[in-house]
C-alpha positions, 0 to 999 in steps of 0.5 A: 239609622239616620238618627243614630248617624246623627248622634255619632256625628255629635260625639265624634266632633269632640277632638279639637285642638289648637290649630286653625284648620283640620280635616278628619275622615271617618270610616265604618268597618261595614260601610267604608268612608261615612263622614268628612269633617272640616274644623275651624278653630281660633283662640286668643288669651280670653276668647275662642271660637270653634266650627265643625262642618260634617258631610255624610259620604258614601252609603251613609249619605244615601241613608241619611238623606245627604245630611250636612251637620254644622256645630259651632261654639264660642265663649271665653278662656280663663286660666286655660279653661274653656267656658262656652257662651253659646253652642249651636247645632245645625242639620240639613238634609233633603227639605229639612232644616233643624237648629238647636241652640244652647245659651249659657247664663252664668249669672243665673247658673242655667242653660237654655235650649232652643230647638227649631225645625223647618221643612221646605222653608216653613217653620214647624215648631220652636221649643224652649226649655231650661236644662235641669243642670248647669255646666260650662262645657259643650261638646266642642269644649269638652276635648280641650278641658279633658286634656287640661284635666289630664295634665293634673291627673295622670290616670283614673276614672272621672266625669264631666258635665256638659250641654249636649249630653242630656241623654247621657244624664248631662255627664260623660264618664272618662278614663285615663289609662296608664302602665299596662292598660295604656300599652294595651290601648295603644296596641288595640288602636295600632297607634303609638300615641303619647296618651289615651283618653277613653270616654264611656257611652250608653246609647241605643245605637251601640250593641248592648247599649254601651260602648267606648269612644277612645282618643289617641293623643299625639305629643302636640295634644292633637287627636290623631285617631278616634275609635267608636266601637260596637256601633250597630249596622256600621261596626267600628267607626274610626276617625283619622286626622288627615291634615 
């Protein structure tokens, strides 16, 4: 259960937009409020930084051992596209501290992943590996670059490579609906958004091993609502932008 909650957190932090600070709350249909997320974002003409801090709440706080998870990414922006230099995931619960770093080497076209774990302040291990593929995206740049991609492609099925999705084969498949399909998605989400982005997922914590992560996008490019369906134990997970 704890592992599935952690994975859900990773995929629910993809909705980041051009605002200094944002607040999201996630609720599961079977467990109520489960995640409180604070987003800090800054970007200039050529540089960006994103930080997301998430706390488990309610029954999920108990099931996850009071988990606090922080994701950070920084890098450069070129022609409106985001290129990650480092992506970091930090998890803390009870006496455990876990850190994973992705270092992007554009010259050698490789990504190095360093995983470290401590328990009660004592380092248990540090593993280093090179990913089998190269990409300039991570989980936190993903939303920006998909929205940018959508400006050139009104509808259709696509795929994008990113660090942090190794269990997905290194790529996430997504869909931009239009016409009747777009209207149907709006009705399902009960959200009259300007656009919809649907990301396909295959994970063990989803019923039948697969599900969808659907983003409702407002006219400013903000993800006003995000829904992850078919989650075992938790039911449907809904993330809402509150302020």
